[in-house]
PyMOL CGO cylinders between C-alpha atoms (Angstrom):
from pymol import cmd
from pymol.cgo import CYLINDER

trace = [
    CYLINDER, -103.18, 110.87, -36.52, -101.71, 113.88, -34.81, 0.3, 1, 1, 1, 1, 1, 1,
    CYLINDER, -101.71, 113.88, -34.81, -102.05, 117.31, -36.34, 0.3, 1, 1, 1, 1, 1, 1,
    CYLINDER, -102.05, 117.31, -36.34, -99.34, 119.86, -35.85, 0.3, 1, 1, 1, 1, 1, 1,
    CYLINDER, -99.34, 119.86, -35.85, -100.29, 123.44, -35.32, 0.3, 1, 1, 1, 1, 1, 1,
    CYLINDER, -100.29, 123.44, -35.32, -97.97, 126.24, -36.19, 0.3, 1, 1, 1, 1, 1, 1,
    CYLINDER, -97.97, 126.24, -36.19, -97.62, 129.21, -33.94, 0.3, 1, 1, 1, 1, 1, 1,
    CYLINDER, -97.62, 129.21, -33.94, -96.19, 132.04, -35.94, 0.3, 1, 1, 1, 1, 1, 1,
    CYLINDER, -96.19, 132.04, -35.94, -93.56, 134.21, -34.31, 0.3, 1, 1, 1, 1, 1, 1,
    CYLINDER, -93.56, 134.21, -34.31, -93.06, 137.89, -34.99, 0.3, 1, 1, 1, 1, 1, 1,
    CYLINDER, -93.06, 137.89, -34.99, -90.66, 137.36, -37.91, 0.3, 1, 1, 1, 1, 1, 1,
    CYLINDER, -90.66, 137.36, -37.91, -93.14, 134.89, -39.46, 0.3, 1, 1, 1, 1, 1, 1,
    CYLINDER, -93.14, 134.89, -39.46, -95.90, 137.45, -39.08, 0.3, 1, 1, 1, 1, 1, 1,
    CYLINDER, -95.90, 137.45, -39.08, -93.83, 140.03, -40.96, 0.3, 1, 1, 1, 1, 1, 1,
    CYLINDER, -93.83, 140.03, -40.96, -93.39, 137.51, -43.79, 0.3, 1, 1, 1, 1, 1, 1,
    CYLINDER, -93.39, 137.51, -43.79, -97.13, 136.71, -43.77, 0.3, 1, 1, 1, 1, 1, 1,
    CYLINDER, -97.13, 136.71, -43.77, -97.92, 140.43, -43.80, 0.3, 1, 1, 1, 1, 1, 1,
    CYLINDER, -97.92, 140.43, -43.80, -95.61, 141.02, -46.77, 0.3, 1, 1, 1, 1, 1, 1,
    CYLINDER, -95.61, 141.02, -46.77, -97.07, 138.03, -48.59, 0.3, 1, 1, 1, 1, 1, 1,
    CYLINDER, -97.07, 138.03, -48.59, -100.79, 138.68, -48.09, 0.3, 1, 1, 1, 1, 1, 1,
    CYLINDER, -100.79, 138.68, -48.09, -101.23, 142.38, -47.33, 0.3, 1, 1, 1, 1, 1, 1,
    CYLINDER, -101.23, 142.38, -47.33, -101.76, 143.63, -50.89, 0.3, 1, 1, 1, 1, 1, 1,
    CYLINDER, -101.76, 143.63, -50.89, -104.01, 140.69, -51.82, 0.3, 1, 1, 1, 1, 1, 1,
    CYLINDER, -104.01, 140.69, -51.82, -106.17, 141.29, -48.75, 0.3, 1, 1, 1, 1, 1, 1,
    CYLINDER, -106.17, 141.29, -48.75, -106.38, 145.03, -49.46, 0.3, 1, 1, 1, 1, 1, 1,
    CYLINDER, -106.38, 145.03, -49.46, -107.47, 144.26, -53.04, 0.3, 1, 1, 1, 1, 1, 1,
    CYLINDER, -107.47, 144.26, -53.04, -110.03, 141.78, -51.76, 0.3, 1, 1, 1, 1, 1, 1,
    CYLINDER, -110.03, 141.78, -51.76, -111.32, 144.35, -49.30, 0.3, 1, 1, 1, 1, 1, 1,
    CYLINDER, -111.32, 144.35, -49.30, -111.46, 146.98, -52.07, 0.3, 1, 1, 1, 1, 1, 1,
    CYLINDER, -111.46, 146.98, -52.07, -114.15, 144.89, -53.81, 0.3, 1, 1, 1, 1, 1, 1,
    CYLINDER, -114.15, 144.89, -53.81, -116.51, 145.87, -51.01, 0.3, 1, 1, 1, 1, 1, 1,
    CYLINDER, -116.51, 145.87, -51.01, -115.26, 149.25, -49.83, 0.3, 1, 1, 1, 1, 1, 1,
    CYLINDER, -115.26, 149.25, -49.83, -114.65, 152.27, -51.98, 0.3, 1, 1, 1, 1, 1, 1,
    CYLINDER, -114.65, 152.27, -51.98, -111.70, 153.90, -50.23, 0.3, 1, 1, 1, 1, 1, 1,
    CYLINDER, -111.70, 153.90, -50.23, -108.27, 152.31, -50.24, 0.3, 1, 1, 1, 1, 1, 1,
    CYLINDER, -108.27, 152.31, -50.24, -107.39, 153.92, -46.89, 0.3, 1, 1, 1, 1, 1, 1,
    CYLINDER, -107.39, 153.92, -46.89, -110.32, 152.14, -45.25, 0.3, 1, 1, 1, 1, 1, 1,
    CYLINDER, -110.32, 152.14, -45.25, -109.24, 148.84, -46.79, 0.3, 1, 1, 1, 1, 1, 1,
    CYLINDER, -109.24, 148.84, -46.79, -105.66, 149.28, -45.60, 0.3, 1, 1, 1, 1, 1, 1,
    CYLINDER, -105.66, 149.28, -45.60, -106.85, 150.08, -42.08, 0.3, 1, 1, 1, 1, 1, 1,
    CYLINDER, -106.85, 150.08, -42.08, -109.09, 147.01, -41.95, 0.3, 1, 1, 1, 1, 1, 1,
    CYLINDER, -109.09, 147.01, -41.95, -106.37, 144.69, -43.22, 0.3, 1, 1, 1, 1, 1, 1,
    CYLINDER, -106.37, 144.69, -43.22, -103.90, 146.12, -40.74, 0.3, 1, 1, 1, 1, 1, 1,
    CYLINDER, -103.90, 146.12, -40.74, -106.45, 145.41, -38.01, 0.3, 1, 1, 1, 1, 1, 1,
    CYLINDER, -106.45, 145.41, -38.01, -106.50, 141.76, -39.14, 0.3, 1, 1, 1, 1, 1, 1,
    CYLINDER, -106.50, 141.76, -39.14, -102.75, 141.50, -38.63, 0.3, 1, 1, 1, 1, 1, 1,
    CYLINDER, -102.75, 141.50, -38.63, -102.85, 143.35, -35.33, 0.3, 1, 1, 1, 1, 1, 1,
    CYLINDER, -102.85, 143.35, -35.33, -105.44, 140.82, -34.15, 0.3, 1, 1, 1, 1, 1, 1,
    CYLINDER, -105.44, 140.82, -34.15, -103.15, 137.92, -35.11, 0.3, 1, 1, 1, 1, 1, 1,
    CYLINDER, -103.15, 137.92, -35.11, -100.25, 139.63, -33.37, 0.3, 1, 1, 1, 1, 1, 1,
    CYLINDER, -100.25, 139.63, -33.37, -102.16, 140.28, -30.17, 0.3, 1, 1, 1, 1, 1, 1,
    CYLINDER, -102.16, 140.28, -30.17, -103.98, 136.94, -29.92, 0.3, 1, 1, 1, 1, 1, 1,
    CYLINDER, -103.98, 136.94, -29.92, -101.13, 134.60, -30.88, 0.3, 1, 1, 1, 1, 1, 1,
    CYLINDER, -101.13, 134.60, -30.88, -103.45, 132.75, -33.25, 0.3, 1, 1, 1, 1, 1, 1,
    CYLINDER, -103.45, 132.75, -33.25, -102.18, 129.34, -34.37, 0.3, 1, 1, 1, 1, 1, 1,
    CYLINDER, -102.18, 129.34, -34.37, -102.94, 127.48, -37.60, 0.3, 1, 1, 1, 1, 1, 1,
    CYLINDER, -102.94, 127.48, -37.60, -102.51, 123.84, -38.66, 0.3, 1, 1, 1, 1, 1, 1,
    CYLINDER, -102.51, 123.84, -38.66, -101.14, 124.85, -42.06, 0.3, 1, 1, 1, 1, 1, 1,
    CYLINDER, -101.14, 124.85, -42.06, -100.84, 127.69, -44.56, 0.3, 1, 1, 1, 1, 1, 1,
    CYLINDER, -100.84, 127.69, -44.56, -104.24, 126.92, -46.11, 0.3, 1, 1, 1, 1, 1, 1,
    CYLINDER, -104.24, 126.92, -46.11, -105.93, 127.43, -42.75, 0.3, 1, 1, 1, 1, 1, 1,
    CYLINDER, -105.93, 127.43, -42.75, -103.99, 130.68, -42.39, 0.3, 1, 1, 1, 1, 1, 1,
    CYLINDER, -103.99, 130.68, -42.39, -105.19, 131.92, -45.81, 0.3, 1, 1, 1, 1, 1, 1,
    CYLINDER, -105.19, 131.92, -45.81, -108.79, 130.97, -45.06, 0.3, 1, 1, 1, 1, 1, 1,
    CYLINDER, -108.79, 130.97, -45.06, -108.57, 132.77, -41.73, 0.3, 1, 1, 1, 1, 1, 1,
    CYLINDER, -108.57, 132.77, -41.73, -107.09, 135.93, -43.28, 0.3, 1, 1, 1, 1, 1, 1,
    CYLINDER, -107.09, 135.93, -43.28, -109.76, 136.16, -45.96, 0.3, 1, 1, 1, 1, 1, 1,
    CYLINDER, -109.76, 136.16, -45.96, -112.66, 135.31, -43.62, 0.3, 1, 1, 1, 1, 1, 1,
    CYLINDER, -112.66, 135.31, -43.62, -111.60, 137.87, -41.04, 0.3, 1, 1, 1, 1, 1, 1,
    CYLINDER, -111.60, 137.87, -41.04, -111.09, 140.48, -43.77, 0.3, 1, 1, 1, 1, 1, 1,
    CYLINDER, -111.09, 140.48, -43.77, -114.55, 139.70, -45.18, 0.3, 1, 1, 1, 1, 1, 1,
    CYLINDER, -114.55, 139.70, -45.18, -116.12, 139.97, -41.73, 0.3, 1, 1, 1, 1, 1, 1,
    CYLINDER, -116.12, 139.97, -41.73, -114.39, 143.28, -41.06, 0.3, 1, 1, 1, 1, 1, 1,
    CYLINDER, -114.39, 143.28, -41.06, -115.71, 144.60, -44.40, 0.3, 1, 1, 1, 1, 1, 1,
    CYLINDER, -115.71, 144.60, -44.40, -119.20, 143.41, -43.54, 0.3, 1, 1, 1, 1, 1, 1,
    CYLINDER, -119.20, 143.41, -43.54, -119.08, 145.06, -40.11, 0.3, 1, 1, 1, 1, 1, 1,
    CYLINDER, -119.08, 145.06, -40.11, -117.69, 148.25, -41.61, 0.3, 1, 1, 1, 1, 1, 1,
    CYLINDER, -117.69, 148.25, -41.61, -120.51, 148.39, -44.18, 0.3, 1, 1, 1, 1, 1, 1,
    CYLINDER, -120.51, 148.39, -44.18, -123.15, 147.73, -41.51, 0.3, 1, 1, 1, 1, 1, 1,
    CYLINDER, -123.15, 147.73, -41.51, -121.69, 150.46, -39.34, 0.3, 1, 1, 1, 1, 1, 1,
    CYLINDER, -121.69, 150.46, -39.34, -121.54, 152.82, -42.34, 0.3, 1, 1, 1, 1, 1, 1,
    CYLINDER, -121.54, 152.82, -42.34, -125.20, 152.20, -43.12, 0.3, 1, 1, 1, 1, 1, 1,
    CYLINDER, -125.20, 152.20, -43.12, -126.11, 153.13, -39.54, 0.3, 1, 1, 1, 1, 1, 1,
    CYLINDER, -126.11, 153.13, -39.54, -123.96, 156.27, -39.75, 0.3, 1, 1, 1, 1, 1, 1,
    CYLINDER, -123.96, 156.27, -39.75, -125.45, 157.21, -43.14, 0.3, 1, 1, 1, 1, 1, 1,
    CYLINDER, -125.45, 157.21, -43.14, -129.00, 156.75, -41.89, 0.3, 1, 1, 1, 1, 1, 1,
    CYLINDER, -129.00, 156.75, -41.89, -128.16, 158.85, -38.83, 0.3, 1, 1, 1, 1, 1, 1,
    CYLINDER, -128.16, 158.85, -38.83, -126.61, 161.54, -41.05, 0.3, 1, 1, 1, 1, 1, 1,
    CYLINDER, -126.61, 161.54, -41.05, -129.64, 161.62, -43.38, 0.3, 1, 1, 1, 1, 1, 1,
    CYLINDER, -129.64, 161.62, -43.38, -131.97, 161.96, -40.40, 0.3, 1, 1, 1, 1, 1, 1,
    CYLINDER, -131.97, 161.96, -40.40, -129.86, 164.76, -38.96, 0.3, 1, 1, 1, 1, 1, 1,
    CYLINDER, -129.86, 164.76, -38.96, -129.75, 166.59, -42.30, 0.3, 1, 1, 1, 1, 1, 1,
    CYLINDER, -129.75, 166.59, -42.30, -133.54, 166.44, -42.48, 0.3, 1, 1, 1, 1, 1, 1,
    CYLINDER, -133.54, 166.44, -42.48, -133.76, 167.76, -38.94, 0.3, 1, 1, 1, 1, 1, 1,
    CYLINDER, -133.76, 167.76, -38.94, -131.32, 170.57, -39.71, 0.3, 1, 1, 1, 1, 1, 1,
    CYLINDER, -131.32, 170.57, -39.71, -133.33, 171.60, -42.78, 0.3, 1, 1, 1, 1, 1, 1,
    CYLINDER, -133.33, 171.60, -42.78, -136.60, 171.82, -40.84, 0.3, 1, 1, 1, 1, 1, 1,
    CYLINDER, -136.60, 171.82, -40.84, -136.97, 175.49, -39.84, 0.3, 1, 1, 1, 1, 1, 1,
    CYLINDER, -136.97, 175.49, -39.84, -139.86, 174.95, -37.42, 0.3, 1, 1, 1, 1, 1, 1,
    CYLINDER, -139.86, 174.95, -37.42, -137.91, 172.21, -35.68, 0.3, 1, 1, 1, 1, 1, 1,
    CYLINDER, -137.91, 172.21, -35.68, -134.89, 174.52, -35.61, 0.3, 1, 1, 1, 1, 1, 1,
    CYLINDER, -134.89, 174.52, -35.61, -136.87, 177.15, -33.69, 0.3, 1, 1, 1, 1, 1, 1,
    CYLINDER, -136.87, 177.15, -33.69, -138.28, 174.52, -31.37, 0.3, 1, 1, 1, 1, 1, 1,
    CYLINDER, -138.28, 174.52, -31.37, -134.80, 173.14, -30.63, 0.3, 1, 1, 1, 1, 1, 1,
    CYLINDER, -134.80, 173.14, -30.63, -133.43, 176.60, -29.91, 0.3, 1, 1, 1, 1, 1, 1,
    CYLINDER, -133.43, 176.60, -29.91, -136.30, 177.26, -27.54, 0.3, 1, 1, 1, 1, 1, 1,
    CYLINDER, -136.30, 177.26, -27.54, -135.77, 173.94, -25.78, 0.3, 1, 1, 1, 1, 1, 1,
    CYLINDER, -135.77, 173.94, -25.78, -132.06, 174.56, -25.36, 0.3, 1, 1, 1, 1, 1, 1,
    CYLINDER, -132.06, 174.56, -25.36, -132.65, 178.08, -24.10, 0.3, 1, 1, 1, 1, 1, 1,
    CYLINDER, -132.65, 178.08, -24.10, -135.26, 176.92, -21.61, 0.3, 1, 1, 1, 1, 1, 1,
    CYLINDER, -135.26, 176.92, -21.61, -132.98, 174.17, -20.34, 0.3, 1, 1, 1, 1, 1, 1,
    CYLINDER, -132.98, 174.17, -20.34, -130.11, 176.66, -20.02, 0.3, 1, 1, 1, 1, 1, 1,
    CYLINDER, -130.11, 176.66, -20.02, -132.28, 179.10, -18.09, 0.3, 1, 1, 1, 1, 1, 1,
    CYLINDER, -132.28, 179.10, -18.09, -133.67, 176.33, -15.92, 0.3, 1, 1, 1, 1, 1, 1,
    CYLINDER, -133.67, 176.33, -15.92, -130.17, 175.22, -14.94, 0.3, 1, 1, 1, 1, 1, 1,
    CYLINDER, -130.17, 175.22, -14.94, -129.24, 178.83, -14.18, 0.3, 1, 1, 1, 1, 1, 1,
    CYLINDER, -129.24, 178.83, -14.18, -132.33, 179.19, -11.99, 0.3, 1, 1, 1, 1, 1, 1,
    CYLINDER, -132.33, 179.19, -11.99, -131.54, 175.92, -10.19, 0.3, 1, 1, 1, 1, 1, 1,
    CYLINDER, -131.54, 175.92, -10.19, -128.05, 177.21, -9.41, 0.3, 1, 1, 1, 1, 1, 1,
    CYLINDER, -128.05, 177.21, -9.41, -129.63, 180.20, -7.64, 0.3, 1, 1, 1, 1, 1, 1,
    CYLINDER, -129.63, 180.20, -7.64, -131.70, 178.01, -5.28, 0.3, 1, 1, 1, 1, 1, 1,
    CYLINDER, -131.70, 178.01, -5.28, -130.58, 177.61, -1.67, 0.3, 1, 1, 1, 1, 1, 1,
    CYLINDER, -130.58, 177.61, -1.67, -128.04, 174.77, -1.34, 0.3, 1, 1, 1, 1, 1, 1,
    CYLINDER, -128.04, 174.77, -1.34, -130.27, 172.00, 0.03, 0.3, 1, 1, 1, 1, 1, 1,
    CYLINDER, -130.27, 172.00, 0.03, -133.11, 172.74, -2.44, 0.3, 1, 1, 1, 1, 1, 1,
    CYLINDER, -133.11, 172.74, -2.44, -130.58, 172.84, -5.28, 0.3, 1, 1, 1, 1, 1, 1,
    CYLINDER, -130.58, 172.84, -5.28, -129.19, 169.43, -4.24, 0.3, 1, 1, 1, 1, 1, 1,
    CYLINDER, -129.19, 169.43, -4.24, -132.66, 167.92, -4.10, 0.3, 1, 1, 1, 1, 1, 1,
    CYLINDER, -132.66, 167.92, -4.10, -133.68, 169.25, -7.51, 0.3, 1, 1, 1, 1, 1, 1,
    CYLINDER, -133.68, 169.25, -7.51, -130.40, 168.11, -9.13, 0.3, 1, 1, 1, 1, 1, 1,
    CYLINDER, -130.40, 168.11, -9.13, -130.79, 164.61, -7.69, 0.3, 1, 1, 1, 1, 1, 1,
    CYLINDER, -130.79, 164.61, -7.69, -134.38, 164.57, -8.86, 0.3, 1, 1, 1, 1, 1, 1,
    CYLINDER, -134.38, 164.57, -8.86, -133.31, 165.57, -12.38, 0.3, 1, 1, 1, 1, 1, 1,
    CYLINDER, -133.31, 165.57, -12.38, -130.96, 162.60, -12.61, 0.3, 1, 1, 1, 1, 1, 1,
    CYLINDER, -130.96, 162.60, -12.61, -133.86, 160.30, -11.79, 0.3, 1, 1, 1, 1, 1, 1,
    CYLINDER, -133.86, 160.30, -11.79, -133.60, 159.71, -8.08, 0.3, 1, 1, 1, 1, 1, 1,
    CYLINDER, -133.60, 159.71, -8.08, -136.87, 159.14, -6.22, 0.3, 1, 1, 1, 1, 1, 1,
    CYLINDER, -136.87, 159.14, -6.22, -137.68, 161.07, -3.04, 0.3, 1, 1, 1, 1, 1, 1,
    CYLINDER, -137.68, 161.07, -3.04, -136.73, 158.11, -0.85, 0.3, 1, 1, 1, 1, 1, 1,
    CYLINDER, -136.73, 158.11, -0.85, -133.35, 157.79, -2.60, 0.3, 1, 1, 1, 1, 1, 1,
    CYLINDER, -133.35, 157.79, -2.60, -132.74, 161.53, -2.23, 0.3, 1, 1, 1, 1, 1, 1,
    CYLINDER, -132.74, 161.53, -2.23, -133.53, 161.34, 1.49, 0.3, 1, 1, 1, 1, 1, 1,
    CYLINDER, -133.53, 161.34, 1.49, -131.13, 158.43, 1.87, 0.3, 1, 1, 1, 1, 1, 1,
    CYLINDER, -131.13, 158.43, 1.87, -128.40, 160.12, -0.20, 0.3, 1, 1, 1, 1, 1, 1,
    CYLINDER, -128.40, 160.12, -0.20, -128.60, 163.37, 1.74, 0.3, 1, 1, 1, 1, 1, 1,
    CYLINDER, -128.60, 163.37, 1.74, -129.25, 161.76, 5.11, 0.3, 1, 1, 1, 1, 1, 1,
    CYLINDER, -129.25, 161.76, 5.11, -132.50, 163.66, 5.71, 0.3, 1, 1, 1, 1, 1, 1,
    CYLINDER, -132.50, 163.66, 5.71, -136.11, 162.71, 6.32, 0.3, 1, 1, 1, 1, 1, 1,
    CYLINDER, -136.11, 162.71, 6.32, -138.42, 161.87, 3.43, 0.3, 1, 1, 1, 1, 1, 1,
    CYLINDER, -138.42, 161.87, 3.43, -140.88, 164.59, 4.48, 0.3, 1, 1, 1, 1, 1, 1,
    CYLINDER, -140.88, 164.59, 4.48, -138.05, 167.16, 4.44, 0.3, 1, 1, 1, 1, 1, 1,
    CYLINDER, -138.05, 167.16, 4.44, -137.25, 166.15, 0.85, 0.3, 1, 1, 1, 1, 1, 1,
    CYLINDER, -137.25, 166.15, 0.85, -140.89, 166.51, -0.18, 0.3, 1, 1, 1, 1, 1, 1,
    CYLINDER, -140.89, 166.51, -0.18, -141.21, 169.92, 1.52, 0.3, 1, 1, 1, 1, 1, 1,
    CYLINDER, -141.21, 169.92, 1.52, -137.97, 171.35, 0.12, 0.3, 1, 1, 1, 1, 1, 1,
    CYLINDER, -137.97, 171.35, 0.12, -138.71, 169.96, -3.33, 0.3, 1, 1, 1, 1, 1, 1,
    CYLINDER, -138.71, 169.96, -3.33, -142.15, 171.53, -3.32, 0.3, 1, 1, 1, 1, 1, 1,
    CYLINDER, -142.15, 171.53, -3.32, -140.70, 174.88, -2.22, 0.3, 1, 1, 1, 1, 1, 1,
    CYLINDER, -140.70, 174.88, -2.22, -138.01, 174.67, -4.92, 0.3, 1, 1, 1, 1, 1, 1,
    CYLINDER, -138.01, 174.67, -4.92, -140.64, 173.99, -7.60, 0.3, 1, 1, 1, 1, 1, 1,
    CYLINDER, -140.64, 173.99, -7.60, -142.67, 176.99, -6.40, 0.3, 1, 1, 1, 1, 1, 1,
    CYLINDER, -142.67, 176.99, -6.40, -139.59, 179.23, -6.69, 0.3, 1, 1, 1, 1, 1, 1,
    CYLINDER, -139.59, 179.23, -6.69, -138.81, 177.89, -10.18, 0.3, 1, 1, 1, 1, 1, 1,
    CYLINDER, -138.81, 177.89, -10.18, -142.43, 178.25, -11.36, 0.3, 1, 1, 1, 1, 1, 1,
    CYLINDER, -142.43, 178.25, -11.36, -142.47, 181.86, -10.21, 0.3, 1, 1, 1, 1, 1, 1,
    CYLINDER, -142.47, 181.86, -10.21, -139.26, 182.57, -12.10, 0.3, 1, 1, 1, 1, 1, 1,
    CYLINDER, -139.26, 182.57, -12.10, -140.71, 181.10, -15.29, 0.3, 1, 1, 1, 1, 1, 1,
    CYLINDER, -140.71, 181.10, -15.29, -144.32, 182.33, -15.08, 0.3, 1, 1, 1, 1, 1, 1,
    CYLINDER, -144.32, 182.33, -15.08, -143.78, 184.97, -17.79, 0.3, 1, 1, 1, 1, 1, 1,
    CYLINDER, -143.78, 184.97, -17.79, -142.04, 182.46, -20.03, 0.3, 1, 1, 1, 1, 1, 1,
    CYLINDER, -142.04, 182.46, -20.03, -145.30, 180.71, -20.93, 0.3, 1, 1, 1, 1, 1, 1,
    CYLINDER, -145.30, 180.71, -20.93, -146.73, 183.74, -22.75, 0.3, 1, 1, 1, 1, 1, 1,
    CYLINDER, -146.73, 183.74, -22.75, -143.39, 184.40, -24.46, 0.3, 1, 1, 1, 1, 1, 1,
    CYLINDER, -143.39, 184.40, -24.46, -143.25, 180.79, -25.70, 0.3, 1, 1, 1, 1, 1, 1,
    CYLINDER, -143.25, 180.79, -25.70, -146.79, 181.01, -27.03, 0.3, 1, 1, 1, 1, 1, 1,
    CYLINDER, -146.79, 181.01, -27.03, -145.88, 184.21, -28.90, 0.3, 1, 1, 1, 1, 1, 1,
    CYLINDER, -145.88, 184.21, -28.90, -142.70, 182.72, -30.39, 0.3, 1, 1, 1, 1, 1, 1,
    CYLINDER, -142.70, 182.72, -30.39, -144.28, 179.41, -31.40, 0.3, 1, 1, 1, 1, 1, 1,
    CYLINDER, -144.28, 179.41, -31.40, -147.21, 181.01, -33.21, 0.3, 1, 1, 1, 1, 1, 1,
    CYLINDER, -147.21, 181.01, -33.21, -144.95, 183.20, -35.37, 0.3, 1, 1, 1, 1, 1, 1,
]
cmd.load_cgo(trace, "trace")
């Protein structure tokens, strides 16, 4: 027994779209609350068929495919929405926390000032510190810059001394601001 598979051409796809689009949107609407979202998901189903040249043995297989893919897209959309909602709730809680707000501002300001101070370092020290900040080890920095490991250690140490001196008064200011 030989089964025949039908490959739908572009005019067939238009007919399939016209036949099933509204039914699939309605099906999708059972799970999602916004019609626009449903329409987008169903359109994605047809785009997938268009791009992948999917073939079906008969119209029943086509219907099953359309509804299964629509259901899966709804499921994935809902899962993604839950993640986004949880993320949004967490961020709202963080935004409402005044002490965290002050802490975040301080962190951002310190990072901004640190980057400004790094930019003022002599070129080679600046390069070493920047490479260190992106996670490179001393040996990797030496290899990247084509210098000796001991030179990296020395210049890094000197750069840290310069930066510490620039930020020595910051410690007492932070203590004052945090205790307020």
